[in-house]
C-alpha positions as CSV (number, residue, x, y, z in Angstrom):
1,M,0.0,0.0,0.0
2,L,1.3,3.5,-0.9
3,T,1.8,6.1,1.7
4,K,0.3,9.5,1.2
5,P,3.6,11.3,0.6
6,L,4.7,8.5,-1.8
7,Y,1.4,8.7,-3.7
8,R,1.7,12.5,-4.0
9,L,5.3,12.1,-5.3
10,L,4.3,9.5,-7.9
11,T,1.4,11.6,-9.0
12,I,3.6,14.7,-9.5
13,L,6.3,12.6,-11.3
14,F,3.6,11.2,-13.6
15,F,2.5,14.7,-14.6
16,A,6.1,16.0,-14.8
17,L,7.1,13.3,-17.2
18,S,3.9,13.4,-19.3
19,T,3.5,15.4,-22.4
20,P,3.7,19.2,-22.0
21,A,0.0,19.5,-22.7
22,L,-0.8,17.6,-19.5
23,A,1.3,19.7,-17.2
24,S,3.6,22.8,-16.9
25,V,6.4,23.5,-14.5
26,S,6.8,26.8,-12.7
27,L,10.2,28.3,-13.5
28,M,9.8,30.4,-10.4
29,T,9.1,27.7,-7.9
30,G,10.0,24.4,-9.5
31,A,6.5,23.1,-8.9
32,T,4.5,21.0,-11.4
33,L,1.1,22.2,-12.3
34,P,-0.9,19.2,-13.6
35,G,-3.3,20.1,-16.4
36,A,-1.9,23.6,-16.9
37,E,-0.2,25.5,-19.7
38,R,2.4,28.2,-18.9
39,L,1.6,31.5,-20.6
40,S,4.3,33.4,-22.5
41,S,5.0,36.8,-21.1
42,S,4.0,38.2,-24.5
43,D,0.6,36.6,-24.4
44,S,-2.3,39.1,-24.0
45,E,-3.7,37.0,-21.1
46,A,-0.4,37.3,-19.3
47,R,-0.4,41.1,-19.6
48,I,-4.0,41.2,-18.3
49,L,-3.0,39.0,-15.3
50,D,0.0,41.2,-14.7
51,D,-2.3,44.1,-14.4
52,V,-4.6,42.2,-12.1
53,L,-1.7,41.4,-9.8
54,R,-0.4,44.9,-9.9
55,R,-3.8,46.3,-9.0
56,S,-4.2,43.7,-6.2
57,L,-1.0,44.9,-4.6
58,L,-1.8,48.6,-4.8
59,G,-1.6,50.2,-1.4
60,S,0.1,47.2,0.2
61,G,3.6,48.5,-0.4
62,Q,4.5,45.3,-2.3
63,T,5.6,45.0,-5.9
64,C,6.0,42.0,-8.1
65,L,9.6,41.6,-9.3
66,F,8.7,38.8,-11.6
67,T,5.4,37.1,-12.5
68,E,4.5,33.8,-14.1
69,H,1.0,32.6,-15.2
70,H,-0.4,29.2,-15.9
71,R,-3.8,28.5,-17.5
72,Y,-6.2,25.6,-16.8
73,D,-8.4,25.3,-19.9
74,R,-10.9,23.1,-18.1
75,G,-11.1,25.3,-15.0
76,L,-9.4,25.4,-11.7
77,G,-10.8,23.1,-9.0
78,Y,-9.9,21.4,-5.7
79,A,-8.0,18.5,-7.4
80,Q,-5.6,20.8,-9.3
81,V,-5.1,23.1,-6.2
82,T,-4.4,20.0,-4.0
83,L,-1.8,18.7,-6.5
84,L,-0.2,22.1,-6.8
85,K,0.0,22.5,-3.0
86,S,1.7,19.1,-2.7
87,S,4.1,19.9,-5.5
88,L,5.1,23.2,-3.9
89,E,5.7,21.6,-0.5
90,L,7.8,18.8,-2.1
91,S,9.8,21.6,-3.8
92,G,10.7,22.9,-0.3
93,W,8.3,25.9,-0.1
94,K,6.5,26.8,3.1
95,L,2.9,27.6,2.3
96,E,0.7,30.0,4.2
97,E,-2.9,30.3,3.1
98,L,-3.9,34.0,3.2
99,S,-7.3,33.5,1.6
100,P,-8.8,30.1,1.0
101,F,-9.4,28.9,-2.5
102,L,-13.0,28.2,-3.5
103,P,-14.2,27.4,-7.0
104,S,-16.1,30.7,-7.0
105,K,-13.5,32.9,-5.2
106,I,-9.8,33.8,-5.7
107,G,-7.4,32.2,-3.3
108,L,-4.1,33.7,-2.2
109,W,-1.1,31.9,-0.8
110,L,2.2,33.2,0.5
111,L,5.2,31.0,-0.2
112,S,8.6,31.3,1.5
113,K,11.8,29.4,1.0
114,G,15.0,31.0,2.4
115,R,14.9,34.6,1.4
116,D,12.5,34.0,-1.5
117,V,8.9,35.2,-1.1
118,V,6.2,34.4,-3.7
119,L,2.5,35.2,-3.7
120,V,0.3,32.6,-5.5
121,F,-3.0,33.8,-6.9
122,L,-5.5,31.0,-7.6
123,I,-8.0,32.5,-10.0
124,P,-11.1,30.4,-10.9
125,L,-13.3,31.8,-13.7
126,E,-16.4,30.3,-15.3
127,R,-14.6,28.0,-17.9
128,V,-11.0,28.6,-17.3
129,G,-8.7,29.0,-14.3
130,Y,-5.3,30.6,-13.7
131,V,-2.5,30.2,-11.2
132,S,-0.3,33.3,-11.1
133,F,3.0,33.6,-9.2
134,C,4.4,36.9,-8.1
135,E,7.9,37.1,-6.7
136,L,8.0,39.9,-4.2
137,L,10.8,42.4,-3.9
């Protein structure tokens, strides 16, 4: 019988070794995002998401040094979020949930690893979902 950590690792490895259409890997965190596609920085969706992140941080005194966006064409749900959380933790990130993810509400996580600090925006929309990473200054 597989233990829970071993099962998570095997699941993540499966998606990491699958075709690119089945998963993407965050260059910022090293985490695997099963079922996602990484957006190019020149993509219009990425520019819109950059603007959303910038506006979200207005007044907080925080700024994104770098951003990275991943799209889920079939939507963002609990299964994808759970696999992402496991992948981040296996990559050595400490995760703090600032706002819980709900299929109808944006979730927000704070990641830390050494001196690196990253915000994760979990954005569920009607037919598509996004995970956006924002490395803080």
